[in-house]
N, C-alpha and C positions, 0 to 999 in steps of 0.2 A: 504494500500500500504506500502511495506517495503521501507524505504528511508534512512536506516542507512548508513552513509558514503557518502551521496549524497551532503553534505554541502560544500565539497571541490572539485575543478576540478581535482586534482590529478597530478601525475607526467607525464612528457613527455616520452612516451614509445619508444622503438626502432622502432616500426612500424610508430609512429608519426614522428620520426626524418627523416625517408626516404622521407616523403612528405615535411617536413619543409625545408629540404636542397634544395628543388627545388623551393620554393616560391620566386617570383621575377624574375624567369627565364622562358624561353620558355617551360620548363618542368612542370611548376606549373599547378596543376589540381584541378578543382572544379567540383561540380556536382549539380543537382537540383532535387527537387520533386515538382510536381504541383498537387493541390487538387481542385476538383470542389464541390461546395456546392449548396444547393437548392436556396439560395438567398444571396445577397451581405451582408457580415457581417460588422458591424461598426468597423472602425479602432481602436477605443478606446477599444472595446471588445477584438479584436485580441491582442492588446498591453497588456491588463491585463492577457489574457490567456498565452501569450508569457512569461511574467514575472513569472507566476506560473510554466510553463514548465521549465524555466531556473533555478528555485529554486530546482527542482528535478534532473536536468541534467546540472549542472553549467559549464561543459565543453563548452557548446554552447554559453556562454557569457564570456569566459575566454580570457586571453592574455598570450603569451609565455614570460616567464621570466626564464632565465637560464635553469634548468632542470625540471621546473614545469610549469603547467598551473595555473594561478592565477586568482582570481575573477575579473570581469570587468562589466561595465554597460550593461544592457539588450539592444539588438539591437532595433533601432527605426523602426516602421512599416511604410513602404512607401505606399502611396496611388497613384495608377496609373489609368489613364482613362480606361474605359471599351470599348475596341475596339480590332479588330483583329490585327491591327498593334502593339498596345501596348502589347498584349499577346505574339506576336512573339518576340518582343524585350526582354520580360522577359524570354522567352525560350532560348534566345541566349546571348546577351550582359550582361544581369543581372547575368547569370551564369558565363560568361567569365571574368568579371571584377575581377582583382586580389585583394587579401586581404593582409594586413600587419599584421602578427600575433602578433606584439608587441603593436600595437595601435588599430587595428580594432577588433570588435567582429567577430568570424569566421563564422557567419551566417547572411544572409540578408533575410528579410521578406517583401513581397509586396502583396497588395490586388488589384486585377483588376476585377471589377464586382463581380461575384460569385466565382472567382478563387483566391486561395492563392498559392503563389510560394515561396519556400525556396531555397536559393542558399547557399552551404556550402563549406568551405575550407576542402579538404580531409585530411589535416594534423591533424585536430582535431577529425574527426569522419568519419566512413564509412557509406554507404547507409543504411544497416540494423539498425545501431545505430540511424540514423536520423529518420527512420520510428518509432522507439520507442519514440524518442523525440516528433515526430508529434502526437503520441498517447497521450502524456501528454498535448500537445497544444489543440487538439480537444476535449479531455475529459474536460479540463477547460472551453473551449469555449461553450460547450454544457451543462455544469454543470451536467455531469453524473459521475458515479463511475469508477474510473480508475482500470485497472487490476493490480494484484500484480506482482512483478518482483524482481529479484535479482539485485545486484549492481556491481558485479565483474565477470570477465571472465578470466580464465587462460587456454587458448587453449592447450599449450604445456604440461600441466599436465594431459590432458585427456588420458585415457588408450589407446584409438585408436591411439594417436600420437606416441606410442612406439612400434607398431606392426612391425614385420619384413617386411611386404609388404610396409610400409611407406618408409623404407630405401632402398628398391629395387627401388621405385619411385624416390628417391633421386639420385640414379645412372643414371636413365633415364633422369633426368633433366640436368645432366652434359654431355649428349650425344646429344645435340641439333644439327640439321643439320647446315652446314656452309653456305649454299646458300639459301637465301630467296627471293621471288619475291616481287615486289612492286605492291600491288593490286590496289592502287589508285594513279597513278603517280602524284608526287608533281608538282606544277606549279611555284615554286620558293622557296625562303628561308622560313623556318618555321615561322608562326605567331601565336599570341595568339588567334585570333578570330576563332570562330566556328559557325556552323549553325545547326539547328535541324529541322527534319520533324517528325510529330506525326500522328499516326493512332490510333484513339480511337474507339473501337468496341462497338456496341450496345449489350444489353444483349442477343438478339437473335443471333447476329453474333458470340458472344463469345461461346454460347452453340453449335452452328454449328461447330465452329473451334475445340472445345474440343472433340466433338463427332467424327468428321472426323479424328482427329489426333490420337485418340486411345492411345495405350501404347507408341507409338513414342513420342507423346506430341508436343505441339507447339515449345518447346525449340529444340527438335531434328530436326524438319522440318526447323525452322529458321536457326539453326546453319549450317545444311548441305547446304541449299540454298545459304547462304552467303559465306561459305567456298568454295563451288564449283564455285561461282562467282569470287572469288580471283584466283582460279586455272585456270579459263578460260582466264586469262590474262598472263598465264605463257609463258616465253620466252624459256623454255626448261631447264630441270635439276634443277628446283628450287622447294622449298617447300612453302606451305602456312601453317601458324600456327594460330590455334584457341586458344584464351585466354578466360578462363571461371573462374570468381571469385567464391569463395566459403566461406560461412559464417561459422566461427569456434565457434560461441556461442553454449551453450548447446541447444539441440533440444527443450527442454521445455521452453526455454527463447530465441527465435531466434532474438528478436529485442532489447535486453538490454544486457549490458549497452551501453551508448554512448561511442564511442572510435573506434579505428581501430583494428578489430578482424577478419580479413579475410585472407584466403590463396587463392591458384588458381591452376588450371589445364591447362597445355599446351599440345595441340595435333597437331602433324605435319603430313601433308599429301602431297604427290606429284602426286596424282590422285584423281578424284572425288570420293565421298563416299556417299552411300545411307543413307537416313535419319534414317531408323530403325537401321542400323549398327552403325551410329554415336551416336545415342541416347543410344544404349546398351553399347558402349565404354565409354561414359561419365558416365553412371551409375556405371559401373564396376570400373573405375579408380578414380572417384572423391573423394570417401571416404578416400583413402590413399594419393593421390597426393596432396590434399589440405593441409595436414600437411607437406608433403615433401617440399613444397615451403617455409614454415616457417622455417624448419630446415636449408634449404640452405641459407636463409637470415641470420640466426644466425651464421652459419659457416662462411659466407663471412664477417660478422661483426668481428668475432674472428680473421680471417686471416689478416684483415686490421687494427687491433687494434694498435695504436701507429704510424701508417703511415699517411703521409699528404694526406688529401682528397682534390683534386683540384676542387671538385664539378662537377655537370653534365655538359657535353659538348654540342655540337650541335647535335640534333637528327639525326640519320642515316636514311635518307629518301629513299635512293636508294635500300638498302636491310634491311628493318626493321626486327627485330627479332620476331615481332608479326604482323600478317596480319589483324586480326579483333578480336574485343572483343564482345562476346555475353553474356549478363548478365541477368539472370532470377531470379527475386525476388520471383517468385511463387505466390501462392494464399494467399492473406491477408484477414483475417476475418473482416467483416464490423464492428463488435463490437469493434475492436481495434481503429478505427477512426470514432467515432460517428459523424453523421451529414455530412460525406463525401460521395458524390454520385459516384465520379469517380476519378481516380488518374493516373498520368503519372510520370514515372522515366525518367527525362530529360537527363540522362547519364552523364558521365564525359567527359571532353574535352581533351582527350589524344592527344599529338602532334604526336604520331607514327602511330596511326591506328584509323579507325572509331569504334564507340561504339554503339551497338544496344542493347536496353533493352526491357524486357518484364515483365509485372506483371498483376495480376488479382486481383481486389478488389471486393469481393463478386461475382457478376455475370457479371462484365464487365472487359474486358482485354484492355490493351493499349500496343502499340509498338512505340518506339522512336529510330530514328537514329541520331546520333550526329557526325559531321565531321568537322575537322579543315579546314579553308579556303585553306590551301596549298594542301589539298587532294581533293578539289573540292567543299567543303562547301555544300550549299543548294541543288545544282543539284545532287550531289552524294547521299546526304541523302535521297532525294525523290526517286532516282533510287532504293536504297536499300529497302525502305519501299514498293515501288511498287512490287519488286520481292517477298518480304515476303508476301504481301497481296495476290498475285496470287497463291502462294503455299498453303497458309493457308485456303483461302476461296474456 
């Protein structure tokens, strides 16, 4: 394994700063990953594996100091009872609990029966980076050989980031519709708490879904189902906006390094769209739009240089600029996470919109819907999962 440069957590990047500025406010976002193993691991073994993983990816045990992440103690592994209620609590409040980037490790780790749950502060790492960290963790836990990987990513130096089509997408980003509908009416003032509903497919269900979805794919079907659900609540003349995160790491190293290296695609619709059409649109635009989002962020940073930043205000719940987030991690090779039988991406707890996540580990897919309490919490999350299940199966 190449680990040159891995001994220091590194600087706080512009992408990190955007998340750090929100910590402690209603905008603060965390996310989680849940892993199933064949049997319950000993907490001491998980702690030893965690220390080994943090040595290779020290961001995940760092603290914020000025312009840098600095080394800090390895997180303590929590032992939780093996029950359905305890697992639900890990999927919800364990992820929602806020971090203090100056004093807390940006990662929480808990063991419940044969499940291991990681909760991460988005300011230090995005989901693909945490998957790479989990690879270190489970490689150490199973005493297997880790895959080789690079330690740096420079997305805006990629040749693809400078294509003319990227800058045409940048223009589109600045032509956003003015009127957005509220897909999940808020019940009051925004709150930190969220709730999650999870659908874990069996291997046979996963095979059936992938076969039936064909080229449209589960992502296209899920995204169109949820986008059209948002549009079904339209009061007239409003748009629903689909948010799709995109990994900007090199294709040959999609899970490393730990850090924030993502862009995104925004798609606006004022009428229902067929799954095949939406899937084709996503494939066509994602390659260029994902870099455009980062260029826009850099441009905004340059425009605001030297100006006073009042910080994030109260989320606009009546007409949110985004209606729903659908995030597909895709297929993860089982060799990346030795000993793991199934996996769930527990989503991020955005205050503006529900987050629905998909991933497939080996032969098993999972889907999770995460919804803040002011958008309906568990009831809405289960409704979204039910709609996706009906369309995929």
